[in-house]
C-alpha positions in Angstrom: 90.1 94.2 97.3 93.1 92.8 99.2 94.9 96.1 99.2 91.7 98.0 100.2 91.1 95.5 103.1 94.7 96.0 104.4 94.4 99.8 104.2 91.0 99.7 106.0 92.3 97.5 108.8 95.3 99.8 109.2 93.0 102.8 109.5 90.7 101.1 111.9 93.5 99.9 114.1 95.2 103.3 114.0 92.1 105.1 115.1 90.5 102.8 117.7 93.8 101.9 119.4 95.0 105.4 120.0 92.3 108.0 119.4 91.4 108.1 123.1 95.0 108.7 124.1 95.3 111.6 121.6 92.0 113.1 122.7 93.0 112.9 126.4 96.4 114.4 125.6 94.9 117.4 123.8 92.6 118.1 126.8 95.6 117.8 129.1 97.2 120.8 127.5 94.1 122.9 127.7 92.2 122.1 124.5 88.4 122.4 124.7 86.1 119.8 123.1 85.8 121.9 119.9 89.6 122.5 119.7 90.3 118.8 120.2 87.8 117.9 117.5 89.4 120.2 115.1 92.9 118.9 116.0 91.8 115.3 115.3 90.5 116.5 111.9 93.7 118.2 111.1 95.8 115.2 112.1 93.6 112.9 110.1 93.8 115.1 107.0 97.6 115.4 107.4 98.3 111.7 107.7 95.8 111.0 104.9 97.3 113.5 102.5 100.9 112.3 103.2 100.0 108.6 102.9 98.1 109.0 99.6 100.4 111.5 97.9 103.8 109.9 98.8 102.6 106.3 98.2 101.3 107.1 94.8 104.3 109.3 93.9 107.0 106.7 95.0 105.0 103.5 94.4 106.1 102.5 97.9 103.8 101.7 100.9 104.4 104.8 103.0 101.9 105.2 105.8 101.8 108.1 108.3 100.1 108.5 111.6 99.7 110.9 114.5 102.4 110.5 117.2 101.1 108.3 120.0 104.3 108.6 122.1 104.1 112.3 121.6 100.5 112.2 123.0 101.8 110.4 126.0 104.3 113.2 126.6 101.5 115.7 126.5 99.5 113.7 129.1 102.3 114.3 131.6 102.4 118.0 131.1 101.0 120.5 133.6 100.4 123.2 130.9 96.8 124.4 130.8 97.1 127.1 128.0 96.4 125.6 124.6 97.8 128.5 122.7 101.2 128.0 124.4 100.9 124.3 123.6 100.4 125.2 119.9 103.7 127.1 120.1 105.4 123.9 121.4 103.9 121.8 118.6 105.3 124.2 116.0 108.7 124.2 117.7 108.8 120.4 117.6 107.9 120.5 113.9 110.6 123.1 113.2 113.2 120.9 114.9 112.2 118.0 112.7 112.6 120.1 109.5 116.0 121.4 110.7 117.3 117.9 111.3 116.1 116.8 107.9 117.7 119.7 106.1 121.1 118.7 107.6 120.4 115.1 106.5 120.9 113.9 110.1 118.3 111.1 109.9 119.8 109.6 106.7 123.2 109.5 108.4 121.7 107.6 111.4 119.7 105.2 109.3 122.7 104.3 107.2 124.4 103.0 110.3 121.6 100.5 111.0 122.0 97.1 109.3 118.9 95.5 107.8 119.0 92.5 110.2 119.0 94.8 113.2 116.2 97.0 111.7 114.2 93.8 111.2 114.8 92.7 114.8 113.6 96.1 116.0 110.4 95.8 113.9 109.8 92.2 115.0 110.1 93.2 118.7 107.5 96.0 118.2 105.1 93.7 116.5 105.5 90.8 118.9 104.8 93.1 121.8 101.5 94.1 120.2 100.6 90.4 119.7 101.6 89.4 123.2 99.5 92.3 124.6 96.5 91.4 122.6 96.7 87.7 123.7 97.1 88.6 127.3 94.1 90.9 127.3 92.0 88.7 125.0 92.5 85.2 126.4 90.5 85.6 129.6 86.9 84.5 130.5 84.9 87.4 129.1 86.6 87.6 125.7 88.1 84.1 125.3 85.6 82.8 122.7 85.4 86.0 120.6 89.2 86.2 120.4 89.6 82.6 119.6 86.9 82.8 116.9 88.8 85.6 115.1 91.9 83.4 115.0 90.0 80.3 113.9 88.1 82.1 111.1 91.4 83.6 109.9 93.2 80.3 109.7 90.2 78.6 108.1 89.4 81.2 105.4 93.2 81.7 104.7 93.4 78.0 103.8 90.9 78.4 100.9 90.8 82.2 100.1 94.0 83.9 101.4 93.2 87.3 99.9 89.8 87.4 101.6 90.8 86.2 105.1 91.2 89.6 106.7 87.9 90.8 105.3 86.1 87.9 107.1 88.0 88.6 110.3 87.1 92.3 110.2 83.4 91.5 109.6 83.4 89.1 112.6 85.1 91.7 114.9 82.4 94.2 114.0 79.7 91.6 114.7 81.1 90.7 118.1 81.4 94.4 119.0 77.8 95.0 118.0 76.7 92.0 120.1 78.5 93.3 123.1 76.9 96.7 122.8 73.4 95.3 122.0 73.4 93.0 125.1 75.1 95.7 127.3 78.0 93.4 128.0 80.8 95.2 129.8 84.2 94.5 128.2 87.2 96.0 129.7 89.6 98.1 127.7 92.4 100.5 128.5 90.8 103.4 126.7 87.1 102.3 126.8 85.9 105.0 129.2 87.8 107.8 127.5 86.3 106.8 124.1 82.8 106.7 125.6 83.3 110.2 127.0 84.5 111.4 123.6 81.5 109.8 122.0 79.1 111.8 124.2 80.6 115.1 123.1 77.8 117.3 121.6 77.8 118.0 117.9 77.0 121.6 118.7 80.5 121.9 120.2 81.9 121.7 116.6 80.3 125.1 115.9 83.0 126.7 118.0 85.8 124.7 116.3 86.5 127.3 113.6 87.5 129.9 116.2 91.2 129.8 115.4 93.7 129.9 118.3 96.9 131.8 117.6 100.1 130.0 118.9 102.2 131.7 121.6 105.8 130.8 122.5 107.2 130.4 126.0 110.7 129.0 126.5 109.7 126.9 129.5 107.0 125.2 127.5 109.1 124.9 124.3 111.8 123.0 126.3 109.3 121.2 128.6 106.9 120.0 125.9 108.3 120.9 122.4 111.7 119.2 122.7 110.5 116.0 124.3 107.7 115.8 121.7 110.2 116.1 118.9 112.5 113.5 120.6 110.0 110.8 121.3 108.4 111.2 117.9 111.7 110.8 116.2 113.0 107.9 118.2 109.7 106.2 119.0 107.9 106.5 115.7 109.9 107.8 112.8 112.9 105.6 113.3 110.7 102.6 113.9 108.7 103.4 110.7 111.9 103.7 108.7 113.2 100.4 110.1 109.9 98.8 109.0 110.3 100.2 105.5 113.9 99.1 105.4 113.2 95.6 106.7 110.8 94.9 103.9 113.4 95.8 101.3 112.0 99.2 100.2 114.2 102.1 99.5 113.4 105.5 100.9 115.0 108.9 101.6 114.7 109.3 105.4 115.3 113.0 105.5 112.7 113.8 102.8 110.1 111.7 104.6 111.0 113.4 107.9 110.8 116.9 106.2 107.3 116.0 104.7 106.1 114.7 108.1 107.5 117.8 109.9 106.0 120.2 107.4 102.6 118.6 107.7 103.0 118.6 111.5 103.6 122.4 111.4 100.5 122.9 109.3 98.4 120.6 111.6 99.8 122.5 114.7 98.1 125.7 113.5 94.8 123.8 114.0 95.8 122.0 117.2 97.4 118.9 115.9 100.5 117.8 118.0 102.7 115.8 115.6 102.7 113.5 112.5 105.2 110.8 111.7 105.8 107.7 109.8 103.7 104.8 111.1 105.3 101.6 112.3 102.8 99.0 113.5 99.9 100.0 111.1 102.4 100.5 108.3 103.5 96.9 108.6 99.9 95.9 107.7 100.5 97.7 104.4 104.1 96.5 104.0 103.5 92.8 104.4 102.2 90.0 102.2 98.7 90.5 103.5 98.5 93.8 101.5 99.4 92.1 98.2 101.3 89.1 97.0 103.7 91.2 94.9 105.8 93.8 96.8 105.5 96.3 93.9 101.6 96.3 94.4 101.6 97.0 98.2 101.7 100.8 97.8 98.0 100.6 96.9 97.2 99.5 100.5 98.7 102.6 102.0 97.2 104.8 99.3 93.8 103.4 100.2 94.5 104.1 103.9 95.4 107.7 103.0 92.2 108.1 101.1 90.2 106.7 104.0 92.0 109.0 106.5 91.1 112.0 104.3 87.4 110.9 104.4 87.5 110.5 108.2 89.0 114.0 108.5 85.7 115.5 107.2 83.7 113.8 110.0 86.2 113.5 112.8 83.9 113.6 115.8 81.1 111.7 114.2 83.4 108.9 113.1 84.7 108.7 116.7 81.1 108.2 117.9 80.7 105.3 115.4 84.0 103.7 116.5 83.2 104.1 120.2 81.3 100.8 120.3 84.2 98.8 118.7 85.7 96.7 121.4 89.4 97.8 121.9 90.6 94.3 122.8 89.0 92.9 119.6 90.6 95.7 117.6 94.0 94.8 119.2 93.5 91.1 118.2 92.5 92.2 114.7 95.8 94.1 114.4 97.8 91.1 115.7 96.2 88.8 113.1 96.8 91.3 110.3 100.4 91.5 111.2 101.2 87.8 111.3 102.8 87.9 107.8 104.8 91.0 108.8 106.1 89.4 112.0 107.2 86.3 110.2 109.0 88.3 107.4 110.7 90.5 110.0 112.0 87.5 112.0 113.2 85.7 108.9 115.0 88.9 107.8 116.5 89.4 111.3 117.9 85.8 111.6 119.1 85.2 108.0 122.7 84.7 109.3 123.5 80.9 109.2 126.1 81.3 112.0 123.8 81.6 115.1 126.6 83.3 117.1 126.4 86.2 114.8 122.7 86.8 115.6 123.4 87.9 119.2 122.9 91.7 118.5 119.5 91.0 116.9 118.4 88.9 119.8 119.5 91.5 122.3 117.6 94.2 120.4 114.5 92.0 120.3 114.6 91.3 124.0 115.1 95.0 125.0 112.1 96.0 122.8 110.0 93.2 124.2 110.9 94.3 127.8 109.1 97.7 127.3 111.8 99.5 129.2 111.7 103.3 129.4 114.8 105.1 130.4 115.2 108.9 130.5 111.9 109.3 128.7 113.0 107.2 125.7 111.1 104.1 124.8 112.1 100.5 124.3 112.5 100.8 120.5 115.2 103.4 120.9 117.1 101.5 123.6 116.8 98.2 121.8 118.4 99.8 118.8 121.2 101.3 120.9 122.0 98.0 122.7 121.8 96.1 119.4 124.2 98.5 117.7 126.6 98.4 120.6 126.6 94.6 120.6 127.2 94.6 116.9 130.1 97.0 117.2 131.7 94.9 119.9 131.1 91.7 117.9 132.6 93.1 114.7 135.6 94.6 116.5 136.6 91.1 117.8 136.9 89.7 114.3 139.9 91.8 113.5 141.6 91.8 110.1 141.2 88.8 107.9 
């Protein structure tokens, strides 16, 4: 039950927190309602199949997701031809497969020490927690958010394995109450989700009219290459850092190849990109998924099975999730990730000599800043600055 709950929370958080962004991004590149619905189904099927198959095969919690940073890239695009966008999606997937065949990602990940990878993960998770608290602790949502935290700490005191199940049930009850009494609750993606929920079921009848991809160099370089880059640096590297920080072994290039191959297949049906999950994966990697690390793969396997189920009813599921309050979902994610945050911070600051922890602190601060330079996110730059500080620090030691 503990593993199933963790997997269900990971799926819920993954869907509700970013489905509106993906939907809006697909429409930004010319997708109709029916094409966007099919794309969501393809992405859900891809991440579900990868998560279930690879988690069971390797007995390691491996969770995949659609590329949210990649969706943000699409939203800034001025392309209005969906068939050309499909060509860019395929191009990005091919770049990922090419990099994996040359074992480029394994070489990069071998250079990243575990403490620095843990600091990167801690920064990503802490940003989510800070965001949820800043949005939740105001007048309209103060008591609902506080009640989630109170129930978690109370139930965790007596039934640790059931705590998240109670919190999930309470979040659903609060969301139902808000909708039942027509209480307006602000959320970044609330209006987009409502628009999505109003989409007619009859639109799906047109979804099976397959669109052939077309290739234009300007779009390949303007959308395809940035999509590949931000998916690699903003999602895959962060996901690998999460896996590494919890002590699990993985082959980065094989995982990248699997995600890129699935992305290429999803692109034929409108999906933009798939990658290793980072934040939702931490729900399945931490102690909240199972007490014993060797049992935590069951959580990501359950998540994969649920994603496959959701893929069959993509648009209908989105209608059901539309009334879930996005701020409460964000708070739910923060609570589910407490164990992962604590473990990541402990792993990052395991060095007894505090002076040696400067690179981790610098990485953590840059990630928390949310800086975006040259289109690359805070996770990438936090890693770069942390690595640079570590190289300078180690160079000063000199020979023993």
